[in-house]
N, C-alpha and C positions, 0 to 999 in steps of 0.2 A: 242346825247344829245340835248335837246330842246334849241333853241337859238344859236346853234353853227354857223349857217350861219351869223347871226348878229355879232357874235364875230370875225369871219374871216374878215368881211367887216370893222369893227372897226380897226382891226389890219392893214389892208391895208391902211386905212385912217390915221392911226397913223404914217405911214411912209411918206405920202405925200397926198395932195388933189388930187382927181381923179374925172373924169366925169363918168357917168354910164357905157358906153360901155367899157371904159378903166378898170373899176373895174371888169367887166365880163371877159375880156381877162386876166387880171392879176390873178384873182382867178383861172381860168382854167389853166394858165401857172404854177403857184406855186403849184397847186395840181396835176400836170402832167395829166390833163384831167379828174380827178375824179369828180371835182365840175364844172359842166357846166350849169350855171343858164341861164334862159331866162329873158328877160327884164320884163315880167309879174310877175316874182318872185322877182326880184331885187328892183323895184321901190316901191312896197308896204312896203318892209322892210326899205328902206331908208326913206320913208315918216313917218313911225312909229318912227324911230330913231330921225328924225327931230322934230316930235311932242314931244318926250321925252326930247329934248334938248341935245341929244348925238352927233348930227352932225348938221351942218348948210350948207345951199346951197348958192351959189353965181354964177352970170353969168360972163363969161369971153369970150372975142372975141379972137379966135385963127385962124389965116389964113383966116380971113374974116367970120368965122362962130362963132355964139354965142353958147357956151357950158355951161351947168349947172354943175358946179363942187360942190363937197361935201368935207367938212373938218371936222375933229373931234373937238369937243369942250372940254373945261376943264372937264365938267361933263362926257362927253363921255370917256375921258382918265381915269377918276376914275372908271367908269363902266367897261371899258376894263380891268383894273388891277384886279378888283373883278372877272370878268368872267374868266380871265386867271388862277386865283387861284382856282376857282371852277373846271375848266377844268383839271388842274393838279391833283386835288383830284380824280376826276372821272377817269382819265386815269390811275392813280396809282392803284385805286381799281380794274379796269378792268384787268390791267396787273397782279395784284396779283392773280386773279381768273384764267384768261386764261394762263398766264405765268406759273403758277404752273402745269397746265394740260400739256402744251407743254414740260415742263421739265420732268415730269413723262413719257411721251411718248418717249422722247429722251433716257432717262435712260433705259427704257424697251427695246427699239429697240437695244441699244448698248449691253445690257446684252444677247440678243439673237443673237448677231453676226452681226447685221446690224448697220451701222454707219449713215444712212440717213433715213429721213422720206419717206414713200411711199404713 
């Protein structure tokens, strides 16, 4: 679904402010390696969300290093809520189509004596 990466980033930032590399690691960890973004993909998305007013950046010194952190704004929280609703509708529609097919395959397999997908 278009924009799902931004939705995932907003979800991470809704939990806590993060700096870029931390977002990359957390996204990869939570997705069990499925989403492994490069910095060249992450920062244009963050800059776009910042221009929209969905996130804001600030600098913080950590262990003597300045890091640019991002946090979700009130506008970003409202957008995230809307995006999650859209995602739920999308996911349910896909499950209705794909899930029905899987159910038919399982029933067909069981009626032919097989209990598992092959």
